[in-house]
C-alpha positions as CSV (number, residue, x, y, z in Angstrom):
1,M,29.8,2.2,-5.0
2,D,31.2,-1.0,-6.5
3,L,30.0,-4.6,-6.2
4,I,32.6,-5.5,-3.5
5,E,31.2,-2.7,-1.2
6,L,27.7,-4.0,-1.7
7,L,28.6,-7.7,-1.3
8,G,30.0,-7.2,2.3
9,P,26.8,-6.0,4.0
10,T,24.6,-8.3,1.9
11,L,26.6,-11.4,3.0
12,L,26.5,-10.1,6.6
13,G,22.8,-9.8,6.4
14,F,22.5,-13.3,4.9
15,G,24.6,-14.8,7.7
16,T,22.9,-12.9,10.5
17,G,19.5,-13.8,9.1
18,L,20.3,-17.5,9.0
19,A,21.7,-17.4,12.5
20,L,18.5,-16.0,13.9
21,I,16.0,-18.0,11.7
22,V,17.6,-21.5,11.8
23,A,16.3,-22.7,15.1
24,I,13.8,-25.1,16.5
25,G,10.6,-23.1,16.8
26,S,6.9,-23.1,16.2
27,Q,7.1,-21.6,12.8
28,N,9.9,-23.9,11.5
29,A,8.1,-27.0,13.0
30,F,4.9,-26.2,11.2
31,V,6.7,-25.5,7.8
32,L,8.5,-28.9,8.3
33,R,5.3,-30.8,9.0
34,Q,3.5,-29.3,6.0
35,G,6.5,-30.0,3.8
36,I,6.6,-33.7,4.9
37,R,2.8,-34.0,4.2
38,G,3.0,-32.1,1.0
39,E,0.1,-29.8,1.9
40,H,0.0,-26.2,0.6
41,V,3.8,-26.0,0.9
42,A,4.2,-23.1,-1.6
43,A,1.6,-21.0,0.2
44,V,3.0,-21.6,3.6
45,V,6.6,-20.9,2.5
46,L,5.4,-17.7,0.7
47,V,3.6,-16.5,3.9
48,C,6.8,-17.0,5.9
49,T,9.1,-15.3,3.5
50,V,6.8,-12.3,2.9
51,S,6.2,-11.9,6.6
52,D,9.9,-11.9,7.3
53,A,10.6,-9.5,4.5
54,L,7.9,-7.1,5.9
55,L,9.2,-7.3,9.4
56,I,12.9,-6.9,8.4
57,A,12.0,-3.9,6.2
58,A,10.0,-2.4,9.2
59,G,13.1,-2.9,11.5
60,I,15.3,-1.1,9.0
61,A,12.8,1.7,8.6
62,G,12.9,2.3,12.3
63,I,9.7,0.6,13.6
64,G,11.9,-1.3,16.2
65,A,12.3,1.9,18.1
66,L,8.5,2.3,18.3
67,L,8.0,-1.2,19.6
68,E,10.6,-0.5,22.3
69,A,8.7,2.6,23.3
70,S,5.3,0.7,23.4
71,P,5.8,-2.4,25.6
72,A,2.1,-2.9,25.9
73,V,1.9,-4.0,22.2
74,V,4.6,-6.7,22.9
75,H,2.7,-7.9,26.1
76,V,-0.6,-8.3,24.2
77,A,1.2,-10.3,21.4
78,R,3.0,-12.4,24.1
79,Y,-0.1,-13.6,25.8
80,A,-2.1,-14.1,22.6
81,G,0.9,-16.0,21.2
82,A,1.2,-18.1,24.4
83,A,-2.4,-19.1,24.2
84,F,-2.2,-20.1,20.6
85,L,1.0,-22.1,21.1
86,V,-0.5,-24.1,24.0
87,G,-3.6,-24.8,22.0
88,Y,-1.5,-26.0,19.0
89,A,0.6,-28.2,21.4
90,A,-2.7,-29.8,22.6
91,M,-3.6,-30.6,18.9
92,A,-0.2,-32.0,18.2
93,A,-0.3,-34.2,21.3
94,R,-3.7,-35.5,20.2
95,R,-2.2,-36.4,16.8
96,A,0.7,-38.1,18.5
97,I,-1.7,-40.3,20.5
98,R,-3.6,-41.3,17.4
99,P,-1.1,-41.0,14.5
100,G,-1.8,-41.5,10.9
101,A,0.5,-42.6,8.1
102,L,1.5,-40.6,4.9
103,T,0.0,-42.5,1.9
104,T,-0.5,-41.6,-1.7
105,S,-4.2,-42.4,-1.5
106,G,-5.1,-39.8,1.2
107,R,-3.9,-38.0,4.3
108,Q,-5.6,-38.1,7.7
109,N,-6.4,-34.8,9.3
110,A,-5.4,-32.8,6.3
111,L,-5.5,-29.0,6.6
112,S,-7.4,-26.9,4.1
113,A,-5.4,-24.1,2.4
114,G,-7.2,-21.5,4.5
115,A,-6.4,-23.3,7.7
116,A,-2.8,-23.8,6.8
117,I,-2.3,-20.1,5.9
118,S,-4.2,-18.8,9.0
119,T,-2.1,-21.2,11.2
120,V,1.2,-20.0,9.9
121,L,0.1,-16.4,10.0
122,A,-0.7,-16.9,13.7
123,L,2.5,-18.7,14.4
124,T,4.4,-15.8,12.8
125,W,2.6,-12.6,13.8
126,L,1.6,-13.7,17.3
127,N,5.1,-14.7,18.3
128,P,7.0,-11.8,20.0
129,H,10.3,-13.6,19.4
130,V,9.7,-13.0,15.7
131,Y,9.7,-9.3,16.4
132,L,12.8,-9.5,18.5
133,D,14.7,-11.4,15.8
134,T,13.6,-9.5,12.7
135,V,12.4,-6.0,13.7
136,L,14.6,-5.3,16.7
137,L,17.8,-7.4,16.2
138,L,18.1,-7.4,12.4
139,G,16.9,-3.8,12.3
140,S,19.5,-2.7,14.8
141,V,22.4,-4.4,13.0
142,A,21.2,-3.1,9.6
143,N,21.1,0.4,10.9
144,Q,24.7,0.2,12.0
145,Q,25.5,0.2,8.3
146,T,25.6,3.4,6.3
147,Q,22.3,4.8,5.0
148,D,22.9,3.3,1.5
149,L,24.2,-0.1,2.7
150,R,21.6,-0.9,5.4
151,W,19.1,-2.0,2.7
152,W,21.6,-4.3,1.2
153,F,22.0,-5.9,4.6
154,G,18.2,-6.3,4.7
155,A,18.2,-7.8,1.2
156,G,20.8,-10.4,2.4
157,A,18.6,-11.2,5.5
158,I,15.5,-11.5,3.4
159,A,17.4,-13.8,1.0
160,A,18.4,-16.0,4.0
161,S,14.8,-16.3,5.1
162,T,13.7,-17.2,1.6
163,A,16.4,-19.8,1.2
164,W,15.8,-21.3,4.6
165,F,12.0,-21.7,4.4
166,S,12.2,-22.9,0.8
167,A,14.7,-25.6,1.8
168,L,12.7,-26.6,4.9
169,G,9.4,-26.7,3.1
170,F,10.3,-28.2,-0.3
171,G,13.2,-30.3,1.0
172,A,11.1,-32.1,3.6
173,R,9.8,-34.4,0.8
174,I,13.1,-36.4,1.3
175,L,11.7,-37.6,4.6
176,R,8.4,-38.9,3.2
177,P,9.4,-42.6,3.1
178,F,10.3,-42.4,6.8
179,F,6.9,-40.8,7.6
180,A,5.0,-43.6,5.8
181,R,4.9,-45.2,9.2
182,P,2.5,-44.1,12.0
183,S,5.2,-44.3,14.6
184,S,7.3,-41.7,12.8
185,W,4.3,-39.3,12.9
186,R,3.9,-40.1,16.6
187,L,7.6,-39.0,17.1
188,L,7.3,-35.8,15.1
189,D,4.0,-34.7,16.5
190,G,5.2,-35.5,20.0
191,L,8.3,-33.4,19.5
192,I,6.2,-30.6,18.1
193,A,3.8,-30.7,21.1
194,V,6.7,-30.5,23.5
195,V,8.3,-27.6,21.6
196,M,5.1,-25.7,21.2
197,L,4.2,-26.1,24.9
198,A,7.6,-25.1,26.1
199,L,7.5,-22.0,23.9
200,G,4.0,-21.1,25.0
201,V,5.0,-21.4,28.7
202,R,8.1,-19.3,28.1
203,L,6.0,-16.6,26.4
204,A,3.4,-16.7,29.2
205,V,6.0,-16.1,32.0
206,G,7.9,-13.5,29.9
207,A,11.1,-15.5,29.5
């Protein structure tokens, strides 16, 4: 098997992964906010990329078929995720009402490393859409490849996840001058509150 044969499924995995990951969602919104604030960015990005890698690998290994056969698991995750998203929306709305400014001397309402990691873990693993995108959809497309090439497709999808979350988290520093003003944080946290609430309601009603 030559390099050209391996490159095709790898690039397909990369493109498919980006198409599913690059969207306005709870996980991306949190990574962006942490990146702008410069708080525990490496840890948050690492959790996102490792989580995606595990879920993609699970889908390729055939776990997606088990999830389809056990809808109760998806329902539990759906309601737990909906409750978490609505709660996070409330916190974002409160921050929007009383915004702070990003300064070099200190940051208001800074999250500890443990809180940041636990939050991104919840936003990732309690979101049924994550399982749909990674385990079911990416797993299904990967398994349309031959036995040898499906893991190259998975490697491409994992590379896409790593590239996206790294760019989102570490690239957000470019926006820091804009977020030196409280009004900018009011706009961002207001948008995050709306997005989180909408996603939470969609999960609760099963959309």
